[in-house]
KEVEXTI-442866 format. One record per residue (C-alpha): residue in one letter; x, z, y; residue number from 1. Coordinates in steps of 0.05 Angstrom, whole numbers. Layout:
# KEVEXTI-442866
A | X | Z | Y | NUM
...
END
This chain:
# KEVEXTI-442866
X | -469 | 70 | -1355 | 1
X | -440 | 105 | -1296 | 2
X | -376 | 65 | -1298 | 3
X | -414 | -2 | -1301 | 4
X | -457 | 18 | -1241 | 5
X | -394 | 33 | -1200 | 6
X | -363 | -32 | -1222 | 7
X | -423 | -71 | -1194 | 8
X | -426 | -31 | -1129 | 9
X | -390 | -59 | -1067 | 10
X | -330 | -18 | -1047 | 11
X | -267 | -25 | -1005 | 12
X | -230 | -16 | -1070 | 13
X | -258 | -81 | -1095 | 14
X | -246 | -124 | -1033 | 15
X | -202 | -185 | -1042 | 16
X | -133 | -185 | -1009 | 17
X | -156 | -239 | -959 | 18
X | -215 | -195 | -938 | 19
X | -167 | -137 | -927 | 20
X | -121 | -180 | -885 | 21
X | -179 | -204 | -842 | 22
X | -202 | -132 | -831 | 23
X | -131 | -110 | -811 | 24
X | -123 | -168 | -763 | 25
X | -190 | -151 | -729 | 26
X | -172 | -77 | -725 | 27
X | -103 | -89 | -696 | 28
X | -129 | -141 | -646 | 29
X | -184 | -94 | -623 | 30
X | -134 | -38 | -613 | 31
X | -87 | -83 | -573 | 32
X | -143 | -107 | -529 | 33
X | -166 | -36 | -517 | 34
X | -96 | -14 | -497 | 35
X | -79 | -74 | -454 | 36
X | -118 | -53 | -391 | 37
X | -83 | 15 | -390 | 38
X | -14 | -17 | -397 | 39
X | -29 | -68 | -342 | 40
X | -57 | -14 | -296 | 41
X | 8 | 23 | -286 | 42
X | 48 | -42 | -284 | 43
X | 5 | -69 | -228 | 44
X | 9 | -4 | -189 | 45
X | 84 | -1 | -198 | 46
X | 92 | -73 | -174 | 47
X | 54 | -55 | -111 | 48
X | 97 | 7 | -100 | 49
X | 160 | -34 | -111 | 50
X | 139 | -86 | -60 | 51
X | 123 | -33 | -8 | 52
X | 191 | 0 | -22 | 53
X | 223 | -68 | -8 | 54
X | 187 | -74 | 58 | 55
X | 201 | -1 | 77 | 56
X | 275 | -3 | 64 | 57
X | 288 | -72 | 93 | 58
X | 242 | -83 | 152 | 59
X | 204 | -19 | 171 | 60
X | 229 | 15 | 235 | 61
X | 275 | 74 | 222 | 62
X | 227 | 122 | 256 | 63
X | 173 | 105 | 204 | 64
X | 214 | 101 | 140 | 65
X | 215 | 174 | 120 | 66
X | 139 | 181 | 123 | 67
X | 130 | 115 | 85 | 68
X | 179 | 135 | 30 | 69
X | 146 | 204 | 24 | 70
X | 79 | 169 | 12 | 71
X | 110 | 124 | -41 | 72
X | 138 | 185 | -77 | 73
X | 69 | 216 | -81 | 74
X | 42 | 152 | -112 | 75
X | 97 | 142 | -163 | 76
X | 94 | 216 | -182 | 77
X | 21 | 208 | -200 | 78
X | 38 | 148 | -244 | 79
X | 94 | 187 | -278 | 80
X | 47 | 245 | -292 | 81
X | -2 | 197 | -324 | 82
X | 52 | 160 | -362 | 83
X | 108 | 211 | -373 | 84
X | 147 | 170 | -424 | 85
X | 153 | 104 | -387 | 86
X | 226 | 95 | -368 | 87
X | 214 | 43 | -313 | 88
X | 168 | 90 | -275 | 89
X | 221 | 145 | -277 | 90
X | 274 | 96 | -253 | 91
X | 231 | 78 | -194 | 92
X | 216 | 151 | -180 | 93
X | 292 | 162 | -178 | 94
X | 303 | 101 | -133 | 95
X | 251 | 123 | -83 | 96
X | 274 | 195 | -82 | 97
X | 345 | 171 | -71 | 98
X | 322 | 126 | -15 | 99
X | 287 | 184 | 19 | 100
X | 349 | 228 | 10 | 101
X | 391 | 174 | 44 | 102
X | 340 | 169 | 100 | 103
X | 339 | 244 | 112 | 104
X | 413 | 256 | 106 | 105
X | 447 | 324 | 110 | 106
X | 426 | 386 | 72 | 107
X | 352 | 369 | 80 | 108
X | 363 | 312 | 31 | 109
X | 388 | 354 | -27 | 110
X | 321 | 368 | -58 | 111
X | 306 | 293 | -60 | 112
X | 375 | 277 | -88 | 113
X | 366 | 328 | -143 | 114
X | 296 | 303 | -159 | 115
X | 325 | 232 | -163 | 116
X | 379 | 253 | -212 | 117
X | 328 | 289 | -257 | 118
X | 283 | 228 | -259 | 119
X | 339 | 179 | -273 | 120
X | 370 | 222 | -328 | 121
X | 301 | 227 | -360 | 122
X | 293 | 152 | -355 | 123
X | 360 | 140 | -390 | 124
X | 341 | 189 | -445 | 125
X | 281 | 144 | -459 | 126
X | 317 | 78 | -450 | 127
X | 393 | 76 | -451 | 128
X | 393 | 13 | -409 | 129
X | 354 | 48 | -354 | 130
X | 316 | -13 | -327 | 131
X | 373 | -62 | -338 | 132
X | 425 | -14 | -310 | 133
X | 388 | 5 | -247 | 134
X | 385 | 78 | -267 | 135
X | 461 | 81 | -272 | 136
X | 471 | 45 | -206 | 137
X | 428 | 96 | -169 | 138
X | 460 | 154 | -205 | 139
X | 529 | 128 | -187 | 140
X | 509 | 124 | -113 | 141
X | 481 | 195 | -117 | 142
X | 544 | 224 | -148 | 143
X | 586 | 186 | -97 | 144
X | 547 | 209 | -35 | 145
X | 521 | 279 | -52 | 146
X | 563 | 339 | -32 | 147
X | 604 | 370 | -87 | 148
X | 597 | 438 | -120 | 149
X | 575 | 490 | -100 | 150
X | 529 | 455 | -50 | 151
X | 506 | 399 | -96 | 152
X | 528 | 356 | -154 | 153
X | 572 | 303 | -121 | 154
X | 629 | 281 | -167 | 155
X | 675 | 221 | -157 | 156
X | 693 | 215 | -230 | 157
X | 620 | 218 | -251 | 158
X | 603 | 165 | -199 | 159
X | 657 | 119 | -228 | 160
X | 629 | 130 | -299 | 161
X | 558 | 113 | -278 | 162
X | 580 | 49 | -243 | 163
X | 621 | 28 | -303 | 164
X | 560 | 37 | -348 | 165
X | 518 | -5 | -300 | 166
X | 571 | -59 | -298 | 167
X | 573 | -62 | -374 | 168
X | 498 | -77 | -374 | 169
X | 493 | -122 | -313 | 170
X | 563 | -144 | -290 | 171
X | 537 | -194 | -238 | 172
X | 485 | -149 | -206 | 173
X | 487 | -149 | -130 | 174
X | 468 | -75 | -126 | 175
X | 520 | -48 | -175 | 176
X | 576 | -91 | -146 | 177
X | 560 | -71 | -75 | 178
X | 553 | 4 | -88 | 179
X | 615 | 4 | -132 | 180
X | 653 | -32 | -77 | 181
X | 630 | 20 | -26 | 182
X | 654 | 75 | -73 | 183
X | 721 | 41 | -83 | 184
X | 730 | 33 | -8 | 185
X | 717 | 108 | 2 | 186
X | 770 | 121 | -51 | 187
X | 820 | 79 | -13 | 188
X | 822 | 25 | -67 | 189
X | 813 | -32 | -18 | 190
X | 835 | -89 | -62 | 191
X | 785 | -71 | -117 | 192
X | 732 | -57 | -65 | 193
X | 741 | -127 | -36 | 194
X | 736 | -158 | -106 | 195
X | 670 | -124 | -123 | 196
X | 640 | -134 | -54 | 197
X | 654 | -209 | -61 | 198
X | 617 | -208 | -128 | 199
X | 558 | -178 | -93 | 200
X | 560 | -231 | -39 | 201
X | 562 | -285 | -92 | 202
X | 506 | -256 | -134 | 203
X | 436 | -283 | -144 | 204
X | 380 | -238 | -116 | 205
X | 332 | -212 | -169 | 206
X | 260 | -235 | -172 | 207
X | 218 | -184 | -135 | 208
X | 280 | -153 | -104 | 209
X | 301 | -211 | -59 | 210
X | 296 | -173 | 7 | 211
X | 335 | -112 | -15 | 212
X | 387 | -153 | -52 | 213
X | 399 | -197 | 8 | 214
X | 406 | -136 | 52 | 215
X | 459 | -110 | 4 | 216
X | 495 | -177 | 7 | 217
X | 498 | -170 | 83 | 218
X | 527 | -100 | 75 | 219
X | 577 | -126 | 24 | 220
X | 600 | -180 | 72 | 221
X | 607 | -128 | 127 | 222
X | 648 | -84 | 80 | 223
X | 695 | -142 | 65 | 224
X | 704 | -155 | 140 | 225
X | 721 | -83 | 152 | 226
X | 774 | -76 | 98 | 227
END
């Protein structure tokens, strides 16, 4: 008697395969819709930060850039704290910290340079491509320009390694070709520097990075003229 009563009772164990599939589709779709606003929230905020970084580094007066970059760091830090395992956010934290270090210059820039390196290394640990090679480009520039031990972590060989990794991912990138050319020029390798600077000049600016890429192309052309 008991077994017959259970056999007549509705149960998930007696659902047809099609009913199960419909339930799974509804559940997955609901979960994706619930997660979408959170994913889009940080992406929208990052896009705004990126655009303001473009403006700050390419057209803001020099006297105002340090304060503007400091404000952007505060904003991107908050995003990273809320989304600690998003590689793109960490790459942008590294880029902005490196930009502020370059703006400050001297020993006062070391804390920002070290913070940039930490963020970029963390980004690469999460995504080996590091935002299509951008993490390696910025790390290469940091290793190239930072003072060496015991003051900081500057290392010419490490800089070369980072640039090579970036070139393997994005060989036609304006940024990697320009910064590698600048590194080669500092090393006295003028022929190679001219070659990579010309690649930067011939490159196509990235969507959303047009202003900064065009500025790098101008610097690449100036580098060629000075060699």
